KOLLUMFI-473534 format. One record per residue (C-alpha): x, y, z; residue in one letter. Coordinates in pm, whole numbers, plus 32768, in hexadecimal, padded with zeros to 4 digits. Layout:
<vexvos>
XYZA ...
</vexvos>
This chain:
<vexvos>
7F3572218D77M 7F7D73358C72M 7E0D73308BFCD 7DA1737F8D53E 7CD974C18D47L 7D5D75EC8E19L 7C2B76CE8DBFI 7ADD764F8D49D 79EA776F8D38T 78C977CC8C41E 79AA78BF8B7FH 7AFD782E8BABF 7BAA76CF8BD8T 7D1A768A8C02L 7DC8753A8C26S 7F1A75058CCES 7FBE74C98B6CW 7F2275F98AD4E 7FA976D78C05F 810176478BC4F 80FF769F8A61V 808477F28A93R 816D782A8BB5L 829777D18AC3L 820878CD89CAV 81F979DE8ACAS 836679A08B3EI 83CB79A889C6G 83227AF3899BI 83CB7B838ACAG 85147B088A66V 850B7B878904V 84967CEB8969I 858B7CEA8A90G 86A57C8389B3L 866C7D9E88CDE 86317EAC89DBR 87847E2C8A8DQ 883C7E23894BY 87D57F948906S 882E80008A61A 898C7F6F8A40I 89C9800D88EBK 8948815D895DE 8A07813C8ABFH 88C081878B63A 887A81238CD5S 872080A18D27G 86587FA08DECY 85D77ECC8CC8F 86927DB48C35G 86477C528BBEI 85EB7BCE8D09R 85077CEB8D5DT 843B7CD18C13F 84287B538C3ET 83967B9B8DA7F 82947C918D17Y 822A7B978C19A 82137A768D1AL 814F7B498E0AL 805C7BA08CEFG 80407A338CA5C 800279CF8E09V 7F107AE98E55S 7E1F7A548D55V 7E0879278E3BL 7DC17A018F62F 7CB67AC08E9CY 7BED79798E57F 7C4E78B18F9AL 7C0779BE9099F 7BA57B2F902AS 7BD37C238F07P 7C347D1D900EW 7D7C7C6B904EI 7DDD7C8C8EE1Y 7D837DFC8EDBI 7E517E1B9022A 7F877D748FA0L 7F6F7E488E66F 7F467F988F31L 80737F2C8FFFG 81437EF88ED9L 80E580588E60V 815B80E88FB1I 829380268FA8L 82DE808C8E4BT 828B81F98E90A 838881EA8FB0V 849181488ECEA 845382628DCCY 8475836F8EE5W 85BE82D98F4BQ 864882D28DE2T 85B5842C8D8BA 868184AF8EB5L 87C1842D8E12Q 875F84EA8CBEG 86AE83DF8BFCD 855A844B8BC8R 84E783618AB7G 83B082908B05L 83E9818189F9T 846880728AE3T 836E80B28BF6E 823F80A68B05V 82CC7F798A5ET 82E47ECA8BAEA 81777EF38C00L 81257E928A98L 81F37D418AD8T 81107D078C0FF 7FC87D218B23V 80897C468A24L 80BF7B298B39G 7F507B508B8ES 7EE27B238A24M 7FAD79F089F7A 7F2679608B45A 7DC079AD8AD6Y 7DFE78DC898AG 7E4379FC8891L 7F9479708835I 7FA479D286DAS 7F4C7B47872EF 802F7B578839S 81527AD98763L 80F77BC0863EM 80ED7CF28724L 82337C7F87BFT 82DA7C82866AV 824C7DE18628I 82CD7E548778V 842B7DC78734V 84337E5885D9V 83D07FAC8649L 84C37FB08772L 85E97F4286A2S 858F80398593S 85D3816E866BK 86FE81F485BDF 866A81B48462K 8524825184CBI 85EA8387854AK 86AC83AE8408T 8570838C8339L 84B6849283FBV 85D6857883DEG 85BB85698278K 844985BE826BI 83FB871681E2T 82E188008268T 821E87B9811DE 824786498140E 81C7865C82B6L 809487348264Y 804B86428149A 804A851A822EF 7F6C85D18328I 7E7786248205R 7E6D84C781A2F 7E32844C82FEV 7D0585508319V 7C7384D081D7L 7CA58366823CA 7C34836C8395L 7B4B849683C9L 7A9284BA8271I 7A92836C81BEF 79F0829C82EBP 78C3839282F0F 7868839D8189L 770082F98152P 7708819980AAD 75CC81DA7FD8K 759F81FD7E4EN 750D834B7DCDY 74F483FC7C85G 749E838E7B26P 749782157AFBY 74DD82077C7CE 765481C97C37V 76DD82E57D12L 7748825C7E61N 780D83697F3FP 78C582557FF7R 793781B07EB6E 799683027E2AI 7A4783587F6EG 7B0182087F58W 7B7282587E04V 7C0683A67E77V 7CA183117FA4L 7D5081EE7ECCL 7DC382F27DD1T 7E5283C77EDES 7EFE82997F81A 7F8C82217E2AL 801C836D7DD8G 80AC83987F44F 814982417F46S 81DB82717DFDG 827683D27E54Y 831283297F87I 839882027EBEL 843582EA7DBAI 84CB83CC7EC9K 856282A77F98T 85DA81B07E7EL 85C3826F7D36G 870E831A7D54N 87CA81CF7D87H 871380E97C83R 872A81C27B4AG 8639824A7A5FI 859981027A0EL 852480E27B76L 84B182427B7CG 83D781FE7A53G 834780B97AF0L 82FC815D7C33L 827F829D7B7DG 818781BC7AC9G 80E181797C1AL 806D82F17C14V 805383487A9FS 80ED82B4797BS 807283D778ACT 813884D17990S 827383FF7961I 8236840677F5T 8213857D77FEW 834B85C078C7V 843984DE782CY 83D3852776BFS 841F8688770DK 856C861E77A0K 85CB8554766AS 85A6868D759AK 8672876B767DE 877D865F7665D 8764855E7553P 8872847C75E5S 8782840D7704L 867283AD7613S 86B88237764AA 86AC826977B6S 85698338779EC 84C4823776C9A 851C813A77D6T 847781F878DFA 834C8242780DI 830380E077A2L 834B806378FEG 8256814B7993A 815280D77892S 817B7F6F78E2S 81027FBD7A45I 7FB4801979AAL 7F517EA9798BY 7F9D7E7C7AFEI 7EC67F9F7B4AR 7DA37F177A81V 7DCB7DD77B32G 7DBD7E767C85V 7C897F477C46W 7BD17E257BA1T 7C277D447CCAA 7BB77E397DBBL 7A667E8D7D23F 79FD7D517C5DH 7AB97C107CA1A 7A297B427B8DP 7A927C447A89L 7BF27C437B13F 7BFB7AC37AEDR 7B867AE07996S 7C817BD07939L 7DA67B4D79FBA 7E457A8478F1V 7E2C7B9B77ECY 7EB17CA278CBL 7FDD7BAD7924I 80237B8A77B8L 80117D09777BL 80E37D45789DL 81F97C55782FL 81EF7CF076DEA 82117E4C7751A 832B7DE17851L 83D27D267733G 83EB7E55764FV 845F7F257786T 85827E4777CCI 85CA7E30765BY 85DD7FA67640T 86AF7FC1778FH 87A77EB97711L 87DE7F5375C4K 87F580C57658G 892A815E76DEK 8982812A7851K 88EA823F7928L 89CF83567985A 88F684027A6CT 8807839A7B8BQ 868D83857B89T 85DF84D07B56D 84D284F77C56T 843B861D7BB7T 832785537B2DA 8262856F7C76I 826F86D27CFAS 819186A67E2FK 8182859F7F35P 800E859B7F3DL 7F3286297E2ED 7DE386467EBDL 7D58872C7DC1V 7DCF863A7CA7G 7D2085167D6EA 7BD685E87D8AL 7BEB86247C18I 7C2184B67BE1F 7AEE847D7CB6G 7A34856B7BE0G 7AAB84BB7A9FI 7A4683757B35Y 78E483FD7B73V 78C884897A20L 7948833F7976I 786082787A3EL 7737834379D1L 77B5834C786BA 77EC81D17862V 767C81A178FBS 75DE8291780CY 768881FC76DFA 764080AB773EN 74CC8110777DD 74A081CF763BY 758B8124754AF 75C07FD475DBG 77087F2375A9D 778B801174AAK 776B8134759FG 7830808676ADT 794B804475C4L 795281A3753FI 794E82427698S 7A6C81597713S 7B3E81C375F9I 7AF68335763BL 7B2F830A77B6A 7C75824D7775G 7D07838A76D1I 7D158439781FS 7D2583267924D 7D2381B97929I 7CE6818B7AABD 7B99823F7AA6A 7B1281777976V 7B8580367A15S 7ADA80787B66I 799F80F07AA9S 798F7FC679C7I 79D67EC67ADDA 78D37F677BBCK 77BF7F3E7AB0L 781B7DDD7A40T 771C7CE17A93G 76007DD87AB3S 75F17EAC7972S 77317E2578BBI 77757CC9785FS 78CD7C3278C1L 79427C017751R 78DF7D797703L 79917DEC782CA 7AD67D2A77CCE 7AD67DD07676V 7A7B7F22770DA 7BA07F2777F8I 7C977E9F7705L 7C307FA975FAL 7C5880B57719A 7DC0801F7745C 7DF3803B75D1L 7D6D819C75C0S 7E4F820B76DEN 7F7E816B762CT 7F3C822A74EEL 7F14837975A2V 806C834A7646K 811182DF750CL 80888424747EG 811284F07596L 82588456757DG 827584877406C 820785E9741EY 82E0864F7547L 840B85687522G 8549855B7451S 854A849772FAP 85F6836E73ABQ 8504836A74CDL 83ED837373C0R 8487822D7316K 84BE81677452L 834981B574D5L 82C5815B737EL 83628019738FR 83177FCF7510G 81AE805B74FFY 81887FAF739CG 81CA7E64743FF 81107E817589S 7FE87F2874D8G 7FDF7E2B73CCG 7FC57D1274E0C 7E9A7DCD757BC 7DF37DEF7430L 7E2B7C7A73E4L 7D8A7C1E752CI 7C5E7CFE74FBI 7C1D7C4E73ABL 7C517AF9744BL 7B397B487545I 7A5B7BE9742BL 7A757ABE734FF 7A97799C7449S 
</vexvos>
């Protein structure tokens, strides 16, 4: 009996059992959303027409309306929805007269009708996923208000610029190869700039929201998401200004540098998965080695007396820096292609070492993109690891030049161990 078909058309079939299950899902959606709305109304001492029962009825009506759509006419579904829109508008008008002019509850009620319809149509997973998102957004009202209240004008404009870059510029870049060696793809270059901007923006937010409560170690780790070189620069100078902070600054620098291997893994996974799979074990070993010396330095150092300094990142969104990074990426891509074409494998390795002096991300992307076409997998592994070693030596030089004598000793020990591990892995690949 439960297998009896209620609807059997060319585009849609529904048995009695399926309808029963979807009806229960619709009821659950209405109850969950209605519970949140009624709880919020009680806490805010608000008066309104929407509670658990009302939201449940909205979801039920959305579910049943799907049957009417297929059994009778689509116009019935449209009429029912328009009727609910009018009813909801009247309810809003009544509550607005009482001083409550928020539209959240009314819009949520109409969305509940749609979610009930989605469940009845068979899109149960999507309807439940959207329900979770709706409930989370509704229950986060005060947290969102608090967060928005802390946003500065510069941060707001930075977010707007990022949205313009992501939604109005990037989608319209041509996905074709141009230039020498046909390795310049505007869409891929734009993707690099977009990812770099997103990485910098997210790093800024994380440091602002969490850094002040987790200490200088967390500040270094999060700052490493943006640039471990900038972290090295800032905290090396700080150690010279106040030598008593040398151990803490070394912790931040080594922690930021350990993120380098995560970034290499992300870039290679995005641009050439086989290269990532080949490098994964080496990157994990190097990450563990870097984290090991970071934790050792942290445990041996003094307990931090001050909270994280967030001056390592001065701008929420550095589009100029991202564009410069994109330009570096293009130059490295051309340099690696040229070196590989005219000097063979040696040219690729030399260009990777030179590129690693300024930035590890661009060379990782460039090598990953060329792997399999003009660069072998083994050569790509060595080139990227050489770039990591080159970048490590540059940061060691900066720290020794700008920092205090104690910082110099700590960095020599930390980078000596992690850099030595990197060198051993390179030799292992070369002679295996």
